[in-house]
C-alpha positions as CSV (number, residue, x, y, z in Angstrom):
1,M,0.0,-0.2,0.2
2,S,1.7,3.4,-0.7
3,L,1.3,6.5,1.6
4,P,-1.3,8.1,0.0
5,E,-3.5,5.3,-0.4
6,L,-2.6,4.7,3.5
7,W,-3.6,8.3,4.0
8,F,-6.8,7.5,2.2
9,V,-7.4,4.9,4.7
10,I,-6.7,6.8,7.6
11,I,-9.0,10.3,6.7
12,A,-11.6,7.3,5.9
13,V,-11.3,5.9,9.3
14,L,-11.4,9.5,10.8
15,W,-14.7,10.6,8.9
16,I,-16.5,7.2,9.7
17,G,-15.2,7.7,13.7
18,Y,-16.2,11.1,13.8
19,F,-20.0,10.0,12.5
20,F,-20.2,6.7,14.5
21,L,-19.7,9.0,17.9
22,E,-21.3,12.2,16.5
23,G,-24.2,10.4,15.0
24,F,-25.8,9.4,18.3
25,D,-24.9,12.6,19.1
26,F,-26.6,14.3,16.7
27,G,-29.3,12.0,17.0
28,V,-29.6,12.5,20.6
29,G,-30.2,16.5,19.8
30,I,-32.9,15.6,17.2
31,L,-34.5,13.6,19.8
32,S,-34.3,16.1,22.5
33,G,-36.8,18.1,20.4
34,T,-39.0,15.3,19.5
35,L,-38.8,12.4,22.1
36,A,-38.7,14.4,25.2
37,R,-42.3,15.5,26.5
38,D,-41.1,18.2,29.1
39,R,-37.9,20.1,29.8
40,A,-36.8,17.3,32.6
41,E,-36.7,14.9,30.0
42,R,-34.9,17.5,27.3
43,R,-32.3,17.7,30.3
44,V,-32.0,14.1,30.5
45,L,-31.6,13.6,26.9
46,I,-28.8,16.3,27.1
47,N,-27.2,14.8,29.7
48,T,-26.7,11.8,28.2
49,I,-24.2,13.3,25.5
50,G,-23.3,16.3,28.1
51,P,-19.7,15.0,29.0
52,V,-18.8,13.2,25.5
53,W,-20.0,15.8,22.9
54,D,-17.2,18.1,22.5
55,G,-14.6,15.3,22.7
56,N,-16.6,13.6,19.8
57,E,-15.7,16.6,17.6
58,V,-12.3,15.9,18.0
59,W,-12.5,13.4,15.2
60,L,-14.0,16.0,12.8
61,I,-11.1,18.2,13.8
62,S,-8.5,15.6,12.9
63,A,-10.3,14.5,9.6
64,G,-10.2,18.2,8.4
65,G,-6.7,18.5,9.5
66,A,-5.4,15.2,8.0
67,T,-7.3,16.1,4.4
68,F,-5.5,19.5,4.5
69,A,-2.1,17.9,5.1
70,A,-2.2,14.8,3.3
71,F,-4.6,15.7,0.2
72,P,-4.4,19.2,-0.5
73,E,-5.9,19.4,-3.5
74,W,-8.7,17.3,-2.3
75,Y,-8.8,20.0,0.7
76,A,-8.9,23.2,-1.7
77,T,-11.5,22.0,-4.0
78,L,-13.9,20.5,-1.5
79,F,-13.8,23.6,1.0
80,S,-14.2,26.3,-2.3
81,G,-16.8,24.4,-3.7
82,F,-18.7,23.6,-0.7
83,Y,-18.1,26.8,0.8
84,L,-21.5,27.6,1.8
85,P,-22.7,24.0,3.0
86,L,-19.6,23.7,5.0
87,L,-19.9,27.5,6.6
88,L,-23.5,26.6,7.2
89,I,-22.1,23.6,9.6
90,L,-19.2,25.6,11.2
91,V,-22.2,28.1,12.2
92,C,-24.3,25.4,13.6
93,L,-21.5,23.5,15.3
94,I,-20.7,26.8,17.1
95,V,-24.4,27.2,18.2
96,R,-24.7,24.1,19.2
97,G,-21.8,24.1,21.3
98,V,-22.6,27.3,23.0
99,A,-26.4,26.3,23.5
100,F,-24.8,22.9,25.4
101,E,-22.7,25.5,27.6
102,Y,-25.3,28.3,27.8
103,R,-28.7,26.6,28.5
104,A,-28.2,26.6,32.3
105,K,-26.6,29.6,32.8
106,R,-29.8,31.3,33.7
107,P,-33.1,30.0,35.6
108,E,-35.7,31.4,33.4
109,E,-37.5,28.6,31.5
110,S,-37.5,30.8,27.9
111,W,-33.8,31.2,28.3
112,Q,-33.2,27.2,28.6
113,R,-36.2,26.3,26.2
114,N,-34.6,28.6,23.3
115,W,-30.7,27.2,23.7
116,E,-32.6,23.5,24.2
117,L,-34.3,24.4,20.5
118,A,-31.1,25.4,18.9
119,I,-29.5,22.1,19.8
120,F,-32.6,20.3,18.0
121,V,-32.1,22.6,15.0
122,T,-28.5,22.8,14.8
123,S,-28.1,18.7,15.3
124,L,-30.8,18.1,12.6
125,T,-29.3,21.0,10.0
126,V,-25.8,19.3,10.7
127,A,-26.8,15.7,10.3
128,F,-28.7,16.7,6.7
129,L,-25.8,18.8,5.4
130,W,-23.1,16.3,6.2
131,G,-25.1,13.2,4.4
132,V,-25.8,15.9,1.2
133,A,-21.9,16.6,1.2
134,F,-20.6,13.5,1.0
135,A,-23.2,12.2,-1.3
136,N,-22.0,15.0,-3.6
137,I,-18.2,13.9,-2.9
138,V,-19.2,9.9,-4.1
139,R,-21.7,11.3,-7.0
140,G,-19.0,13.5,-8.3
141,V,-19.2,17.3,-9.0
142,P,-18.1,19.5,-11.8
143,I,-14.6,19.8,-11.6
144,D,-12.3,21.3,-14.6
145,A,-8.9,20.7,-15.8
146,D,-7.3,22.9,-12.9
147,F,-9.1,20.7,-10.3
148,E,-11.2,23.8,-9.5
149,Y,-15.1,23.4,-8.7
150,T,-17.3,25.5,-11.8
151,G,-21.0,24.7,-10.2
152,G,-23.1,26.5,-8.1
153,L,-24.8,26.1,-5.1
154,L,-27.6,24.3,-7.0
155,N,-25.3,21.4,-8.4
156,L,-25.4,20.2,-4.5
157,L,-29.1,19.8,-4.3
158,N,-29.6,16.9,-6.5
159,P,-32.3,14.2,-5.7
160,Y,-29.4,11.8,-4.7
161,A,-27.6,13.9,-2.2
162,L,-31.1,15.3,-0.7
163,L,-32.0,11.6,-0.5
164,G,-28.3,11.2,1.2
165,G,-29.5,14.0,3.7
166,V,-32.4,12.4,4.8
167,V,-31.1,9.0,5.3
168,A,-28.1,10.7,7.4
169,V,-30.5,12.2,9.6
170,V,-32.9,9.1,10.0
171,L,-30.1,6.9,10.8
172,F,-28.9,9.4,13.1
173,T,-31.8,9.7,14.6
174,F,-31.9,5.8,15.0
175,H,-28.4,5.6,16.5
176,G,-29.2,8.5,19.1
177,A,-32.4,6.5,20.1
178,V,-30.3,2.9,20.7
179,F,-28.1,5.4,22.8
180,T,-30.8,7.0,24.6
181,A,-32.3,3.7,25.4
182,L,-28.7,2.6,26.5
183,K,-28.3,5.6,28.6
184,T,-31.6,6.6,30.8
185,V,-34.3,4.8,32.8
186,G,-37.7,4.8,33.2
187,D,-40.5,6.2,30.6
188,I,-38.0,7.7,28.6
189,R,-35.8,4.4,28.2
190,T,-39.1,2.9,27.0
191,R,-40.1,5.2,24.4
192,A,-36.6,5.5,23.3
193,R,-36.6,1.7,22.2
194,R,-40.1,2.3,20.5
195,A,-38.6,5.4,18.7
196,A,-35.7,3.2,17.8
197,G,-38.1,0.0,16.3
198,L,-39.6,2.7,14.0
199,L,-36.9,4.7,13.0
200,G,-34.8,1.6,12.0
201,V,-37.3,0.4,10.1
202,V,-37.7,3.6,8.2
203,G,-34.1,4.2,7.9
204,G,-33.9,0.6,6.5
205,V,-36.1,1.7,3.8
206,L,-34.3,4.8,2.8
207,A,-30.8,3.5,3.2
208,A,-31.6,0.7,0.8
209,G,-32.6,3.1,-1.5
210,F,-29.9,5.5,-1.1
211,L,-27.0,2.5,-1.0
212,L,-28.4,0.5,-4.1
213,W,-28.3,3.8,-6.0
214,T,-24.8,4.2,-5.0
215,Q,-23.9,0.5,-5.7
216,S,-25.2,0.9,-9.6
217,E,-23.4,4.0,-10.3
218,S,-20.3,4.0,-8.4
219,G,-20.1,0.5,-6.7
220,N,-17.8,-2.3,-7.0
221,A,-17.3,-6.0,-5.1
222,R,-16.4,-4.0,-1.8
223,S,-18.5,-1.6,-1.3
224,L,-21.3,-4.6,-2.1
225,A,-19.9,-6.2,0.7
226,A,-20.1,-3.2,2.7
227,L,-23.7,-3.1,1.9
228,V,-24.6,-6.4,3.0
229,V,-23.0,-5.6,6.3
230,V,-25.0,-2.5,6.7
231,A,-28.7,-4.7,6.1
232,A,-27.3,-7.8,8.2
233,A,-26.0,-5.1,11.3
234,L,-29.7,-3.0,10.8
235,V,-31.8,-6.4,11.4
236,A,-29.4,-7.5,14.4
237,A,-30.2,-4.1,16.2
238,L,-33.7,-4.1,15.5
239,L,-33.7,-7.6,17.1
240,A,-31.7,-6.6,20.0
241,N,-33.7,-3.4,20.3
242,A,-37.0,-5.2,20.3
243,A,-35.6,-8.3,22.6
244,G,-34.4,-5.0,25.2
245,R,-30.8,-6.1,24.8
246,E,-29.7,-2.2,24.5
247,G,-25.8,-2.8,24.8
248,W,-26.0,-5.2,21.7
249,A,-28.6,-2.8,20.0
250,F,-26.0,0.0,20.2
251,V,-23.2,-2.1,18.7
252,F,-25.2,-3.1,16.0
253,S,-26.4,0.3,15.2
254,G,-22.9,1.7,15.3
255,V,-22.0,-1.3,12.7
256,V,-24.7,0.3,10.4
257,I,-23.3,3.9,10.4
258,V,-19.6,2.6,10.1
259,A,-20.6,0.5,7.2
260,A,-22.9,2.7,5.7
261,F,-19.9,5.4,5.4
262,A,-17.5,2.8,4.6
263,M,-19.3,2.0,1.5
264,L,-19.1,5.5,0.7
265,F,-15.2,5.5,0.6
266,L,-15.2,2.3,-1.0
267,A,-17.0,3.2,-3.7
268,L,-15.1,6.6,-4.0
269,F,-11.8,5.0,-4.1
270,P,-9.2,5.4,-5.9
271,N,-10.9,9.1,-6.6
272,V,-11.1,11.4,-3.7
273,M,-13.5,13.7,-5.6
274,P,-14.8,12.7,-8.7
275,S,-15.2,15.2,-11.8
276,S,-19.1,15.2,-13.2
277,L,-17.7,16.8,-16.0
278,D,-14.5,14.6,-17.4
279,A,-13.2,11.4,-15.6
280,N,-9.7,12.2,-16.6
281,W,-10.2,15.8,-14.2
282,N,-11.0,13.6,-11.5
283,L,-9.1,14.1,-8.1
284,T,-7.5,10.7,-7.3
285,V,-5.4,9.4,-4.1
286,E,-2.1,10.1,-6.5
287,N,-3.0,13.7,-7.8
288,A,-4.1,15.1,-4.9
289,S,-1.7,13.9,-2.2
290,S,1.1,15.6,-0.6
291,A,4.9,14.9,-1.0
292,P,6.0,11.7,0.5
293,Y,8.2,13.5,2.7
294,T,5.3,15.6,4.2
295,L,3.2,11.7,4.4
296,R,5.8,10.3,6.2
297,I,6.0,12.9,8.9
298,M,2.6,12.6,9.2
299,T,2.3,8.8,9.6
300,W,4.9,8.6,12.4
301,C,2.9,11.9,14.3
302,A,-0.5,9.6,13.8
303,A,1.2,6.7,15.1
304,L,2.5,8.5,18.3
305,A,-0.6,10.7,19.0
306,T,-3.5,8.3,18.1
307,P,-3.4,5.9,21.1
308,V,-3.3,8.6,23.6
309,V,-6.4,10.2,22.0
310,L,-7.7,6.9,22.3
311,V,-7.0,6.0,25.6
312,Y,-8.2,9.2,26.8
313,Q,-11.7,9.5,25.0
314,G,-12.0,5.6,25.8
315,W,-11.7,6.8,29.5
316,T,-13.8,9.4,29.6
317,Y,-17.0,6.7,28.3
318,W,-16.0,4.7,30.7
319,V,-16.5,7.2,33.6
320,F,-19.6,8.6,32.3
321,R,-21.2,5.2,31.5
322,K,-24.1,5.2,34.0
323,R,-28.0,5.3,33.2
324,I,-29.6,8.7,34.1
325,G,-33.5,9.6,34.5
326,T,-35.4,12.5,35.6
327,Q,-35.1,11.6,39.2
328,H,-31.4,12.6,38.8
329,I,-32.2,16.1,37.6
330,A,-32.2,18.6,40.0
331,S,-35.5,20.9,40.3
């Protein structure tokens, strides 16, 4: 495996790790505005991710930084062509982070309700936009011979990409519902399991359409194998959820997210950003990568830093592993 190929795999792992962790994070944020019946239940939902949401975003920073350093042409074309959606994602993530920190700074109900609404809206918006962005990356966008994006915003709002955005929202919410059932007690736990069952079925139907569309246009044997894993994991997650085995349901819902995004990267390789104008203008792992010396230095740095980050984040989840309910929320 060449260094550009290795870094494509590393970046894929970083993005997949981000969507596995931030997926249930966004899902819980969406459920805070739909599943919760009152402010106490909204606080329970938000508190399940309160200790970990900011750590989950480390994966996004790492993925963006690695893309910039390892594939500067990819980074430049992606961030210039997708400027408006990515700017909106950034603004939403900033507002979302502020909402987590500010919602409890004042006792007024209207103050807390508005910040909780901000968590719901930004979680929903970011989940949808990430789905749209990655669907467009796999499908291909107008890129010219100079590797410059030549389209506009409307090029990104095509039926395939919009379906990808909806699929991301539903699957993340399903993942979040399973996580909620795993982390809560009482009536909210029961309703989360019920919601997970419904969301899993709806998400399965939508994901089947989107992933089969992907397979028919860009797929290969590897992506087909990932598609089979998505289907099997979704069935297993639904069965475990129905049986009340929330731990296993979360494991399998996580496999659904991992395998679905892995399929997109497998369908994309060896391209990193296809051109819809001419296949000769595709950005690939070879023509978009940095110099070999840069990639070697990055490899050593990643080998040293990654275990530390993984151990620290794993320890965080272990410390905050207990379930919570409305009885744990101070009035």
